[in-house]
N, C-alpha and C positions, 0 to 999 in steps of 0.2 A: 335240208337247206345247207348251203354250202357256204365255206368263207375259205378267204386266202389273205395274202399280205402283199398281192398283186393289187398295183396304183393305178389308175386309168387318166389318162389326159383331161383337163378341164379345159374345156374350148372357151373363149373369149365373151360368149353370151353368158356363158354360166357365171364367170367372173363379174359380170356386170348386172345378173340378178339377185347374186349376195351380195353385190355393195349395195344395192337398192334396198332391199329387204334388211340390211344392218342399219341403214338408213332412217327407214322407218320403223325400226324396232325402237331405236334411242326417241325418236318422236314421240309412238306409241306409250313408250313407258311414263315421257314425262307428262304428256295429256293425259291420258288415262290415271296414272296415278294420281298426278293433280286434281282429276275430277272426281276420284275415288277418295281420298284421304279429307279434301273439303267437306263433301257430305258425311263421311265417315265421325268428323270432328262436330259438325253441325249435329250429328245424331248422338253423340256423347253430350254434348250441350245442353241438348234441348230434349231429349229421352225420345223425339219423334220426328218424322221425315213426311213432307209432302209425296205425294204421290209422283210427280216430276222429278224428285230429288231423289226419292227412293230407285227410280228407275237410272235415274244418271250413276247411282251408285253402283248397282248392279250390272250395266252395262259397260262401265268404266272396269269392275274388276272382270269380270267373263274378258273384254278386249287385251286387256293386260296380258292375261292369262294364255291368250289365244296368240298374241303378237309372238311372244317368246315360243310357244310350242311351234309355231309356222318358222320362227328363224333357226331353231334346234334342226328341225326338219330338212331345213336348206342347208343346214351347215353339215351334217352328216350326209347326207346325200351328194354333195359336191367333193366332199374334203375327207371325210372318214368312211367310206364305201363299208368296210369289215364293222365297223359298229354301227353304221345303219341298218344292214340286213338282222341286226342282233336286235335293237333297242326299237327302231322305228314300229315293228309290231304292239311292241308293248305300250307304247303312246299313241298309237291310232285312237283307240276310245277318247282320249283326252283331248285331242286334237278335234275330233268330229262334234264332240260334245261342246268343246265353248265354240266352236265354228256357230252351230245350230244354238245355243242360249244367247249369242251375241246377237245372231240376227231376230229371234224372238224378243229379245228384250227392246233392239230398237222398232221394231214393229208396235209393240207395246207403246213405247216413247212415243211414237210417231202416232199410235191411236189415243195418246192421251192430249197429244197438241191439238188434234182435230177436233176431239169431244170439248177441250176449253174453249177453242175459237168457235166453232161452230153453232150457230142458231137454228140450224135445220131440224125440220119435224122428222127425220129421217129413222125407220126403224133400227138401221145398224148403230143410230147412236142412241136413239131413246131408250135403248135398253141400257146402255151401259154409263149413259152420262148420270144419270143421276146419283148412282151408286159405285161410280168408279173407284174412290178413294177406298171404300169395303168390301170391293172386290180384287183390290189389287193382289193383296197373297195367293189369293186361288188362280189369279191370270200367272204369275210367276211362277207358281206350282206346276201349273198345265205347262207352260214353257219348259220347266226343266224337265218334266215328265217327258213330252215330245221330243225335246232333246235326247233322252235315256233312248227310248225305242226306236230313232233313226239314225242311232249310234251303234248300239250291239249287233245288230245282222251284219252290217260292213266288218265287224270286228272278227265276227266268227268264222265270214267266208275268208278273212284273210290270214286265221290261223290256221283254216282247214287248206292253206293252200299255199305252206310255208315250206312243206317238204320241195316246191316248184322253183324255188327263189333261186337265186346266184348273184354274184356281183360283177354281172358281164356291165361294160357299159351301159350309161343309160342316159337319155335326154332331157329327163322329167324329174323334178325333186322329188314327187310322190312316188317314193319307190313301191307301196302298197298297194298300187293299181296295176302292179304288172302281170298281176294275175288273167289280166283281161276280163273279169266276170263282170258279167251281166246283170247278176244279183245286186253286186257291189254298186256299180255307176248308178242303177236304178234306185236303189233306197236312199244312197247319197243325194242324189236329184231330187227324191222327193221332200228330204228333209230338208235342203235348201230351199224349195221351190214354194212348198206350204205359208212359208212365214212372210213369201215375199207376194204371195196372194191377198192376204189379208193385209199387208202392207200396200199394195197397190189399192185394194178397196176403201181404203179410210183417205189416202192420198186425193184417189177420184171424186171422192165426196165432197173433201173440202176444197179442193180445187174449185168445183161447181160452185158451192157457197162462196169463194170469194170473188169468181166473175160475176156471178148474179148480184153480188153485193156491190161490188164497183159499178157497174153498168146501171144500178138504182141509183147510187149515188152522183153519178155522173148524169142523169136525166134530169133529176132534180136541183141540181147545181148548187148542192151544198158543199162541196169542197173539190180537190183535187188531190193528185198523189204527194204536191208537195207540205200541204196541210196534215198536221199529228193525226187527226182522226183517222185518216187513210195509211199514213205512214204504217202504223201498227200492222194493218194488214199487208201492206208491200214488203215488207222485213219479213212475215209469216211467210209469204209466197217466195221470196228470195231464198228463206231456210229449207223451207217445204223442197224446192226443186234441186237443191244441192244435196240434200238428205236420198231424196228418189235417185238423182244420178251417183251417188257413191253405194249404194245398196243394188241398183241393176247392175252397173260395174259388175261389183264385187261377186254378184250372183252367174253371171256370165263369163266371167273369168275361172271363176272356181270351178264350176262345171267343165269348161273345157280343161282341165288340168285333170280333172278326176277320171274324166271320162277318156285322156290320154290322147284327145284330141293336139293340143298344145304342148308344144315341147320347146327345150332351151336351146334347138338348133338355128334358131332365127332370131330377128327383132319383134317377132310377135309375140313370141314365149316371154321375150325379156318385158314387154308391154302387157302382158297378162300378168306376171309377176309383180309390175307397179301398181296393176288395179287391184290385186288381192291384197297388197299390205297398205296400200292407202286407206281402204275402208274403215280397218281398225285404228288407224293412227290419225293418218289428217282428219278424216271428218271430225273425230274428236276432238282436233284444235276447233273446228268451226262450231261446235257444239258449245265449247267454250266461250268464244267470242261471241254467240247470240244468247248467254245466260248471264244475267242482270247480277245475281248472286257470285258466279264464279267468275266473271268479271271484275268485280269490287274486289275478292278475294285474290285474283291475279295484280291488281293494279296495288293493292297493300301488302302484297309481297315483293314485288319490285320495288316498291317505297322503300321495304326495311331494306333491300341489298344495298339498293344505293346509299343509304343514311351509315350502314355499316362497312362501304367502301370509302366514304369520304372521308379526307384527312383531318377536316376540321372534325368530326365526331370522333375521333382517336382519345384515350384517355392519355392525359398528361402526367407524369408523377412529378411531384414537388421536392425537388434535390434536396430542400433543407429537410 
């Protein structure tokens, strides 16, 4: 491994990508921090959390950490190249681990929504629907274990090839893929695709249920999309659609970067950067807006800020 004090020009696409990551890190920190703190305070007050709230707490924490690791990698890769060669290999495990845990926790959250909404006698849901709350700790432990399993091999490959590293100019934020190791790319790909396949399975089953339910209600002429009984399913479909889009776009963009196909020498690389950063940041905003408890907490917080900033609420000292 070689280092030098030589600096390399940063092209405009790298500047744009870093700006995108900075803005998304700010959004993600606020959204995920809020989601984590509200559920943590709820747990401290009541001593327990429902499955959905527990998953939001875990997801908020994993996304918060992952967002900052992503920002650190971009910052080191583009502006502090000497430090990148020294420190990025040391945070690869954390980066891949929290990327994987955020995917698995999101998959569990989607599965929870599907189990809650679906009334199908599907074997996939029948096994888990009855005892989802009781099995949740085991699901979380399984998610962490799978994340560790698919994060350790790439770390070994990276450290094994560290002697081949240099700080020659790079067009990728992920310096650790410059070894072009097939094993690294393959294991990283499997680590992200496996939770995605489970996620897709849950989504497909729920979409089929929602579609059949809508057709049944239409045939019986009991309701339409404007009435409350169907509005809940309509909102669920929209939430599920946004969840799927953010998840799938992240998987594609992340693996394009890991494989070295996407670079920051063109607009495509900047677009992939936006997709990677949007999943742990913008989607968390969607989760807050779609959750009743978090909506109420946000409204209460905004009300307190308005009250504190209102001139009429300022304390006036009696001069006498």
